[in-house]
C-alpha positions as CSV (number, residue, x, y, z in Angstrom):
1,M,8.1,163.0,128.5
2,H,6.7,166.2,127.1
3,A,3.1,167.0,126.1
4,K,1.3,170.0,124.6
5,G,-2.4,170.8,125.1
6,K,-5.0,173.3,126.5
7,I,-7.6,172.6,129.2
8,V,-10.7,174.8,129.5
9,F,-12.1,174.8,133.0
10,N,-15.9,174.2,133.4
11,E,-17.3,174.5,136.8
12,N,-20.1,172.1,136.0
13,Q,-17.5,169.4,135.2
14,T,-16.0,167.5,138.1
15,E,-13.7,165.1,136.3
16,Y,-11.1,165.5,133.5
17,I,-9.3,162.6,131.7
18,L,-5.9,163.2,130.2
19,R,-4.6,160.8,127.5
20,V,-0.8,160.8,126.9
21,K,0.6,159.2,123.7
22,K,4.1,157.8,123.7
23,R,6.4,159.2,121.1
24,S,8.3,156.6,118.8
25,Y,11.9,156.9,117.8
26,W,12.1,154.0,115.4
27,W,12.5,156.4,112.5
28,L,15.8,157.7,114.0
29,L,17.2,154.2,114.3
30,W,16.4,153.4,110.7
31,F,17.9,156.7,109.7
32,L,21.2,155.8,111.5
33,L,21.2,152.4,109.9
34,L,20.9,154.0,106.5
35,L,23.8,156.3,107.3
36,L,26.1,153.5,108.5
37,P,27.3,152.4,105.0
38,L,28.2,156.0,104.2
39,F,30.3,156.2,107.4
40,L,32.1,153.1,106.4
41,L,33.1,154.7,103.1
42,L,34.9,157.6,105.0
43,H,38.7,157.7,104.8
44,C,41.3,159.0,107.2
45,Q,45.0,159.7,106.7
46,K,48.1,159.5,108.9
47,E,51.8,160.0,108.6
48,V,53.8,156.8,109.1
49,R,57.5,157.2,110.1
50,F,60.3,154.7,110.5
51,K,63.8,155.2,111.9
52,V,66.6,152.9,110.9
53,V,69.6,152.6,113.3
54,E,72.6,150.4,113.8
55,E,71.7,147.7,116.2
56,V,74.5,148.2,118.8
57,T,75.1,151.9,118.9
58,N,71.6,153.0,117.8
59,Q,73.2,155.5,115.4
60,A,71.1,156.6,112.5
61,V,71.6,154.7,109.2
62,Q,71.4,157.0,106.1
63,E,70.3,156.1,102.6
64,S,68.6,152.9,103.8
65,E,66.0,151.5,101.5
66,V,62.7,151.1,103.4
67,T,59.7,149.3,102.0
68,F,56.3,149.6,103.7
69,S,53.4,147.3,102.7
70,Y,50.0,147.5,104.3
71,P,46.5,146.1,103.6
72,V,43.8,148.3,102.1
73,R,40.3,147.2,102.7
74,E,37.1,148.9,101.5
75,F,33.5,148.3,102.4
76,F,32.6,149.3,98.9
77,D,35.1,150.2,96.1
78,V,33.2,152.8,94.1
79,K,35.5,152.5,91.1
80,S,35.5,148.7,90.7
81,F,31.9,148.4,92.1
82,K,33.1,145.6,94.5
83,F,32.0,145.1,98.1
84,L,34.6,144.1,100.7
85,S,37.5,144.8,98.4
86,Y,41.1,144.1,99.4
87,E,44.6,144.9,98.1
88,T,48.1,145.5,99.4
89,Q,49.6,149.0,99.1
90,K,53.4,149.1,98.9
91,L,55.4,152.3,99.6
92,Q,59.1,152.8,99.3
93,G,61.5,155.5,100.5
94,K,65.1,156.2,101.7
95,T,66.2,157.4,105.1
96,D,67.5,160.9,105.5
97,A,70.5,162.1,107.5
98,N,68.7,161.3,110.7
99,G,67.9,157.7,109.6
100,I,64.2,158.7,109.2
101,V,61.8,157.9,106.3
102,V,58.3,159.5,106.2
103,F,55.3,158.1,104.3
104,Q,52.8,160.9,104.2
105,N,49.0,160.7,103.6
106,V,48.8,157.0,104.3
107,S,45.1,156.5,103.7
108,Y,42.8,154.0,105.4
109,S,39.0,153.5,105.6
110,L,36.8,153.7,108.7
111,F,35.6,150.3,107.6
112,S,39.1,148.8,108.1
113,R,39.6,150.7,111.4
114,L,36.4,149.1,112.8
115,F,36.6,145.6,111.5
116,Y,40.2,144.9,110.6
117,S,42.1,146.7,113.3
118,S,44.4,143.7,114.0
119,E,45.8,143.3,110.5
120,K,49.6,143.4,110.2
121,T,51.9,145.3,107.9
122,F,55.3,144.3,106.5
123,V,58.3,146.6,106.8
124,T,61.8,145.9,105.5
125,A,65.0,148.0,105.7
126,S,68.1,147.2,103.7
127,S,71.5,148.8,103.0
128,H,74.7,147.5,101.2
129,C,76.6,148.3,104.4
130,F,74.2,146.4,106.7
131,L,72.2,143.2,106.9
132,G,68.5,143.7,106.5
133,D,65.8,143.9,109.1
134,S,62.0,143.4,108.9
135,L,59.0,144.0,111.2
136,N,55.3,143.1,111.1
137,P,53.6,145.8,113.2
138,L,49.9,146.2,113.3
139,F,48.8,149.0,111.0
140,F,46.8,150.8,113.7
141,E,49.6,150.5,116.2
142,L,51.8,152.7,114.0
143,K,51.1,156.0,115.6
144,D,50.7,159.2,113.6
145,K,54.1,161.0,113.3
146,I,55.8,158.7,115.8
147,E,58.9,156.7,114.6
148,T,59.1,152.9,114.6
149,L,62.6,151.6,115.0
150,L,64.3,149.2,112.6
151,K,67.7,147.9,113.8
152,L,70.3,146.8,111.2
153,P,73.4,144.7,112.1
154,I,76.7,145.7,110.4
155,R,77.7,143.6,107.4
156,Y,81.1,141.9,108.0
157,V,83.5,140.2,105.5
158,N,86.8,138.2,105.8
159,L,89.8,139.2,103.6
160,N,93.1,137.6,103.0
161,F,96.3,139.6,102.9
162,L,99.7,138.6,101.6
163,V,103.1,139.5,103.2
164,I,106.1,139.4,100.9
165,D,109.7,140.5,100.7
166,K,109.6,143.7,98.5
167,D,112.9,142.8,96.8
168,D,112.5,139.1,95.8
169,K,108.7,138.8,96.2
170,Q,109.1,135.7,98.5
171,P,106.4,135.2,101.2
172,I,107.4,136.1,104.7
173,P,106.2,133.5,107.2
174,S,105.5,134.5,110.8
175,A,105.2,138.2,110.0
176,N,103.3,140.1,112.6
177,V,100.1,141.6,111.2
178,S,97.8,143.9,113.1
179,W,94.9,145.9,111.9
180,K,92.4,148.5,113.1
181,T,88.9,148.9,111.8
182,E,86.4,151.7,112.6
183,M,82.8,152.1,111.7
184,M,80.1,154.2,113.4
185,G,82.4,154.6,116.4
186,Q,83.1,150.9,116.8
187,I,86.8,150.2,116.8
188,D,88.5,146.8,116.7
189,T,92.3,146.1,116.9
190,P,93.1,142.3,116.3
191,T,96.5,140.8,115.6
192,D,97.7,137.6,113.8
193,S,100.7,136.2,112.1
194,A,101.3,135.1,108.5
195,D,101.5,131.4,107.6
196,A,104.1,129.7,105.5
197,A,102.5,131.1,102.4
198,G,102.7,134.6,103.8
199,I,98.9,134.7,104.1
200,V,97.0,136.1,107.0
201,I,93.2,136.2,107.1
202,A,91.6,139.3,108.6
203,K,88.2,138.3,109.9
204,K,85.1,140.3,110.7
205,L,85.9,143.5,108.8
206,P,83.0,145.9,108.6
207,Y,82.2,146.1,104.9
208,C,81.7,149.9,104.9
209,G,84.3,150.6,107.6
210,N,87.8,152.1,107.5
211,L,90.8,149.7,107.7
212,S,94.4,150.3,108.6
213,I,96.6,147.1,108.5
214,I,100.3,147.0,109.2
215,A,102.8,144.1,108.8
216,S,106.2,143.9,110.5
217,H,109.1,141.4,110.8
218,Y,112.5,141.6,112.2
219,G,115.0,142.8,109.6
220,Y,112.3,144.6,107.5
221,E,110.7,148.0,107.4
222,N,107.0,148.0,108.2
223,D,104.4,148.3,105.5
224,T,100.8,149.7,105.9
225,I,97.6,149.6,103.9
226,T,94.9,152.1,104.6
227,A,91.7,151.9,102.7
228,K,87.9,151.3,102.8
229,V,87.1,147.7,103.4
230,K,84.7,147.5,100.5
231,D,87.4,148.8,98.1
232,L,89.7,146.1,99.1
233,T,87.0,143.4,98.9
234,E,86.4,144.2,95.2
235,A,90.2,144.5,94.5
236,A,92.7,141.8,93.4
237,L,95.1,140.3,95.9
238,E,97.9,142.6,94.7
239,K,96.0,145.5,96.4
240,R,96.0,143.5,99.6
241,T,99.7,142.7,99.5
242,L,102.0,144.1,102.2
243,K,105.6,144.5,100.9
244,L,108.3,144.6,103.5
245,K,111.6,146.1,102.5
246,P,114.8,144.5,104.0
247,I,116.8,146.8,106.1
248,K,119.6,144.3,107.2
249,K,121.9,141.9,105.5
250,M,119.9,138.7,105.0
251,V,121.1,135.1,105.3
252,T,119.1,133.1,102.9
253,F,118.8,129.3,102.9
254,L,116.6,126.5,101.7
255,V,115.2,123.3,103.3
256,K,114.4,120.3,101.1
257,N,113.3,116.7,101.5
258,L,116.4,114.5,101.0
259,T,114.4,111.7,99.3
260,T,112.1,113.7,97.0
261,K,114.3,116.9,96.7
262,Q,111.1,118.9,97.1
263,P,111.0,122.1,99.3
264,I,109.7,121.7,102.8
265,A,107.3,124.3,104.0
266,G,107.0,125.2,107.7
267,A,110.4,123.8,108.7
268,N,112.0,125.5,111.7
269,V,115.6,126.6,111.3
270,A,117.6,127.8,114.4
271,L,120.2,130.3,113.1
272,K,123.1,131.5,115.3
273,I,126.0,133.7,114.3
274,A,129.0,134.1,116.7
275,S,127.8,135.1,120.2
276,Q,124.5,136.6,119.1
277,R,121.3,134.9,120.3
278,T,119.7,132.2,118.3
279,R,116.9,133.2,116.0
280,T,114.3,130.6,114.8
281,I,113.1,131.1,111.3
282,Q,110.3,129.3,109.5
283,T,110.6,128.3,105.8
284,N,107.9,129.5,103.4
285,T,106.1,127.4,100.8
286,N,109.2,127.5,98.6
287,G,111.3,126.0,101.4
288,I,113.1,129.4,101.8
289,G,114.1,130.9,105.1
290,K,115.7,134.2,105.8
291,G,117.6,135.5,108.9
292,A,118.8,138.9,109.7
293,F,121.3,140.0,112.4
294,D,122.7,143.2,113.9
295,D,126.2,144.1,113.0
296,V,127.3,140.7,111.7
297,F,131.1,140.2,111.5
298,I,131.6,138.9,108.0
299,L,134.2,136.3,109.1
300,A,132.1,135.0,112.0
301,E,131.0,131.3,112.1
302,M,127.4,130.6,111.4
303,T,125.4,127.5,112.5
304,L,122.0,126.4,111.1
305,L,120.0,123.7,112.7
306,A,116.9,122.6,110.6
307,Q,114.1,120.6,112.2
308,K,110.8,119.2,111.1
309,S,108.4,116.6,112.6
310,F,109.1,113.1,111.3
311,F,112.5,114.1,109.8
312,Y,116.0,113.8,111.2
313,D,117.6,117.1,112.2
314,T,120.3,118.6,109.9
315,T,123.0,121.0,110.9
316,K,125.2,123.1,108.6
317,V,128.2,125.2,109.8
318,A,129.9,127.8,107.6
319,R,131.6,131.2,107.6
320,V,129.1,134.0,107.0
321,D,130.8,135.5,103.9
322,K,131.3,132.1,102.3
323,F,127.7,131.0,103.0
324,I,126.2,134.2,101.6
325,A,128.4,133.9,98.4
326,S,127.8,130.2,97.9
327,S,125.4,128.6,95.4
328,E,121.8,127.7,96.1
329,E,122.7,124.0,96.4
330,E,125.4,124.8,99.0
331,R,122.9,126.8,101.0
332,T,120.3,124.0,101.0
333,L,119.7,121.9,104.1
334,Y,118.4,118.4,103.3
335,L,116.2,116.6,105.9
336,R,116.0,112.8,105.8
337,P,112.6,111.3,106.7
338,R,112.7,109.3,109.9
339,M,110.5,106.6,108.5
340,Q,108.6,105.7,105.4
341,N,106.5,108.7,104.2
342,V,104.2,109.4,101.3
343,A,103.7,112.5,99.3
344,F,100.3,114.1,98.8
345,R,99.5,117.0,96.6
346,N,96.9,119.9,96.7
347,I,95.6,120.7,93.3
348,E,92.9,123.0,91.9
349,Q,89.8,121.2,90.7
350,G,89.4,121.4,87.0
351,T,92.9,122.7,86.1
352,N,95.1,120.3,88.3
353,T,97.3,123.4,89.0
354,P,99.3,122.9,92.3
355,I,98.1,125.0,95.2
356,P,100.8,126.2,97.6
357,G,100.1,127.2,101.2
358,V,97.2,124.8,101.8
359,K,96.8,123.8,105.5
360,N,96.4,120.0,105.7
361,E,95.2,118.7,109.1
362,I,96.2,115.0,109.5
363,T,94.2,112.5,111.4
364,V,95.6,109.0,112.0
365,N,93.4,106.3,113.5
366,G,91.0,109.0,114.8
367,T,93.7,111.1,116.4
368,L,94.3,114.6,115.1
369,R,98.0,115.5,114.9
370,P,98.9,118.7,116.6
371,N,100.8,120.3,113.7
372,A,99.2,120.7,110.2
373,E,101.3,120.2,107.1
374,M,101.5,123.2,104.7
375,S,101.8,122.4,101.0
376,S,104.9,123.8,99.3
377,S,105.2,125.7,96.0
378,D,104.5,122.5,93.9
379,G,101.4,121.8,96.1
380,S,103.1,118.8,97.8
381,F,103.4,117.8,101.4
382,N,104.6,114.6,103.1
383,V,103.0,112.4,105.7
384,A,105.2,110.2,107.8
385,G,104.9,108.1,110.9
386,V,102.0,106.1,109.4
387,F,102.0,102.3,108.9
388,G,100.3,99.8,106.6
389,D,96.9,99.3,108.3
390,D,96.7,102.8,109.8
391,K,93.7,104.8,108.6
392,I,94.4,108.3,107.5
393,S,92.1,111.3,106.9
394,I,93.2,114.7,105.6
395,R,91.3,118.0,105.9
396,A,92.6,120.6,103.4
397,T,91.8,124.3,103.9
398,K,92.8,127.5,102.2
399,F,91.2,130.9,101.9
400,G,89.4,131.2,98.6
401,Y,88.8,127.5,98.3
402,E,86.2,125.1,99.6
403,D,87.4,122.8,102.3
404,N,88.1,119.2,101.2
405,N,87.8,116.5,103.9
406,T,86.3,113.8,101.8
407,T,89.0,112.8,99.2
408,I,91.3,111.3,101.8
409,K,88.9,110.0,104.5
410,D,89.6,106.9,106.6
411,K,91.8,105.4,103.9
412,K,94.3,102.6,104.6
413,F,97.9,103.9,104.4
414,S,99.1,100.8,102.6
415,D,96.5,101.5,99.8
416,L,97.6,105.1,99.4
417,L,101.3,104.0,99.4
418,S,100.8,101.4,96.7
419,G,98.6,103.7,94.5
420,S,99.7,106.4,92.0
421,Q,100.1,110.1,92.8
422,N,96.6,110.7,91.4
423,D,95.2,108.6,94.2
424,R,97.0,111.0,96.7
425,D,95.9,114.2,95.0
426,I,93.5,116.4,96.9
427,P,91.4,118.6,94.5
428,M,90.1,121.8,95.9
429,K,87.3,123.9,94.3
430,R,88.0,127.6,94.0
431,I,85.3,129.8,95.5
432,P,84.5,132.5,93.0
433,P,85.0,136.0,94.5
434,P,81.7,137.4,95.8
435,P,80.2,139.8,93.4
436,P,80.3,143.4,94.5
437,P,77.1,144.5,96.0
438,P,74.8,146.1,93.5
439,P,74.9,149.9,93.5
440,P,72.2,151.5,95.5
441,P,69.1,151.6,93.4
442,P,67.9,154.9,92.1
443,P,65.5,156.7,94.4
444,P,62.0,155.2,94.0
445,P,59.6,157.3,92.0
446,Q,57.7,158.1,95.2
447,N,59.4,161.2,96.6
448,N,60.1,161.4,100.3
449,D,58.6,164.9,100.3
450,G,55.2,163.5,99.6
451,E,55.0,165.0,96.1
452,F,53.3,161.8,94.7
453,Q,50.6,159.6,96.2
454,G,50.3,156.0,95.5
455,Q,52.8,153.3,94.6
456,G,55.7,153.7,92.2
457,G,57.2,150.9,90.0
458,D,59.5,151.0,87.0
459,L,56.8,153.1,85.3
460,R,54.5,155.6,87.1
461,I,52.0,158.0,85.5
462,N,50.6,160.5,87.9
463,L,47.9,163.1,87.4
464,K,47.7,166.2,89.6
465,W,45.3,169.2,89.7
466,S,44.3,171.9,92.2
467,T,40.5,171.9,92.4
468,I,37.9,169.7,94.1
469,D,36.5,168.8,90.6
470,D,36.6,165.1,89.6
471,L,39.2,164.4,86.8
472,D,40.0,160.9,85.8
473,L,43.2,159.4,84.5
474,Y,43.0,157.0,81.5
475,V,46.0,155.1,80.2
476,V,45.9,152.8,77.1
477,D,48.8,150.2,77.3
478,P,50.6,148.8,74.2
479,C,48.1,145.9,74.1
480,G,45.2,148.3,73.8
481,N,43.9,147.8,77.4
482,E,42.4,150.9,78.9
483,I,43.2,151.4,82.6
484,Y,40.9,153.7,84.5
485,Y,38.5,153.7,87.5
486,K,36.2,151.0,86.1
487,R,39.1,148.7,85.0
488,R,41.8,149.4,87.6
489,S,44.2,146.6,86.7
490,K,45.2,145.2,83.3
491,T,48.1,143.0,82.2
492,C,50.0,143.4,78.9
493,N,52.9,141.0,77.9
494,G,53.6,140.1,81.5
495,G,53.5,143.7,82.8
496,T,50.5,144.6,85.0
497,G,49.3,148.2,85.3
498,K,47.3,149.3,88.3
499,L,45.3,152.4,89.1
500,D,45.7,152.7,92.9
501,I,44.7,156.3,93.6
502,D,41.4,157.8,92.5
503,A,40.3,161.2,93.8
504,N,37.3,163.6,94.2
505,F,34.6,161.1,93.5
506,L,32.8,161.0,96.8
507,L,35.3,162.7,99.1
508,Y,36.9,165.9,98.0
509,T,40.4,167.2,98.4
510,P,41.8,170.5,97.0
511,R,45.1,168.7,96.1
512,P,43.9,165.6,94.3
513,Q,46.0,163.0,92.5
514,E,45.4,159.9,90.4
515,N,48.1,157.3,90.0
516,T,48.8,154.4,87.7
517,Y,51.9,152.3,88.0
518,W,53.7,149.2,86.5
519,E,56.4,147.1,88.3
520,A,57.6,145.8,84.9
521,P,55.9,147.6,82.1
522,A,55.6,146.1,78.6
523,V,57.7,147.7,75.8
524,G,55.7,149.9,73.6
525,E,53.5,153.1,73.5
526,Y,51.3,154.3,76.4
527,K,48.6,156.8,75.5
528,I,47.6,159.1,78.4
529,Y,44.2,160.8,78.6
530,V,42.5,163.1,81.1
531,H,38.7,163.1,81.4
532,Y,36.8,165.9,83.2
533,F,34.1,163.6,84.8
534,Q,32.2,166.0,87.1
535,S,32.3,169.5,88.5
536,H,31.9,170.1,92.2
537,T,32.0,173.9,91.9
538,R,29.9,176.4,90.1
539,S,32.8,177.4,87.9
540,S,32.7,176.6,84.2
541,A,36.3,177.4,83.7
542,P,38.7,174.7,82.4
543,V,40.8,172.9,85.0
544,R,44.5,172.9,84.6
545,F,46.4,169.7,85.3
546,N,49.9,168.2,85.2
547,I,50.9,164.7,84.2
548,A,54.2,163.3,85.5
549,V,55.7,160.2,83.8
550,I,58.5,158.6,85.7
551,Y,60.3,155.6,84.0
552,K,63.2,154.1,86.0
553,G,63.9,157.3,87.8
554,R,63.7,159.6,84.7
555,R,60.9,162.1,84.8
556,Q,59.0,163.9,82.1
557,D,56.1,166.3,82.7
558,F,53.1,167.2,80.5
559,S,50.7,170.1,81.3
560,G,47.3,170.9,79.9
561,E,43.7,171.9,80.7
562,V,40.3,170.2,80.2
563,T,36.7,171.4,80.3
564,K,33.7,169.6,81.7
565,N,32.8,166.3,80.0
566,Q,35.9,166.6,77.8
567,K,38.4,163.8,77.4
568,V,41.8,164.9,76.0
569,L,44.9,162.9,74.8
570,V,47.7,164.4,76.8
571,A,50.8,162.5,75.6
572,T,52.0,159.2,74.1
573,Y,55.0,157.8,76.0
574,T,57.2,155.1,74.6
575,V,58.9,152.5,76.9
576,T,61.9,150.8,75.4
577,N,64.3,148.1,76.6
């Protein structure tokens, strides 16, 4: 407590009374309360950074599209004259060589910092080489100039490859196929073998990875395909065909059903010539098998033993030279069914075209048979060892077609046997090839270098100048709606334009911008005006400005100058289809 005063001493006076008056500070409290709304109008800015990496190796992912959406709350929006306003700001950008995208000058109000500090943002990252990722971090937990990680898993695809004889184009069953994939330092080296249709399915191939696949079989030269996985995904099967060139004299034979005279796919034939070891060969979907031997004596005796489940074995003995020179009928081994069998057929739904090389898993009375039946070139396959009241189910699978396990499901064998071939047809629906991923979108209008503030859509109109004076951007859309600080959002023929950045009204910056954007602008003419609303300097000189119009990545600039209280038409921009 402090006091001021002066006491005059009087020797005749023996007593003095001092009165102290307490000072009041209520005026200061009222003053601070009056200032509080002004403090709530203050804005701050920060730099928000995200880093996109591959989820296993944490290597940077370049050219990833990142979208950052965050809430914008204002105590009082001076342009729309609304209290407690709310909108969502959406920013877009692409990662650089280090996997980093930077959103500069991200503005927020002191009001939102004090009263909405727990609000979440929404961040997504996507790339045609990776599956997407998203986060919902709190806005105020995103530290200035510190990166937030987004982890993307690699996108994988399955591809079918065909292995054939280069000379006669016949599929080669049991060919050994191995492949090597590499992407971002991750290497995989699986192996598999071709089925009776010469098909092998390479699984889990990185879509943007490098692939080297090699096929081999005894008696043939190896063949290799080296390419980008995405190029093969978008190519026809011909580009995924491995063609093996015969390097030895081939012994070619056929295996057919004695009853139906149809080729039998997947029959095993033991082939032995003279004293050489026996080789087991599997027939393809055309019932054809091929054997190769080292230094075959042309006059040696050759033995072929053909076997297939539910058929009797068949043996053929001949001299090598005579067998090779004989007709197709003489080189055919016929297998007689052991018991009554019935023919089924795999056909394409809609066209009824036979489908060879379909894997048919047979279940009889609830028990799955260990060996599947492969359909031959006419789409047919036989089921034997089943009796009248037995219930049969068939699951048909082939790459490029939807599985069918419903057409033949728990059906009595006697009913199938007495019915027509149509009752035993198994239709399969072709899966259309996946469309190639869309090309990476053009860079969003908002530049990563922070050239533009605010949001970008298909159409952005941005005003920039270099003083602290208050200029205003006006845009008249094709419907005649005027978008400016008092009417910040208007819709025309389904396209909504929004003014999301307004500068130098209360708070001043020497590098101001105003920004209006449309996600899907209406077709027609857009008239662009600039108004010199208020001067914050003592200069009466005109203010120079630049208007940038960006439509679907194509930019056009207009420059001009404006004097105080003047409103000028800068340009008329036409949006077409």
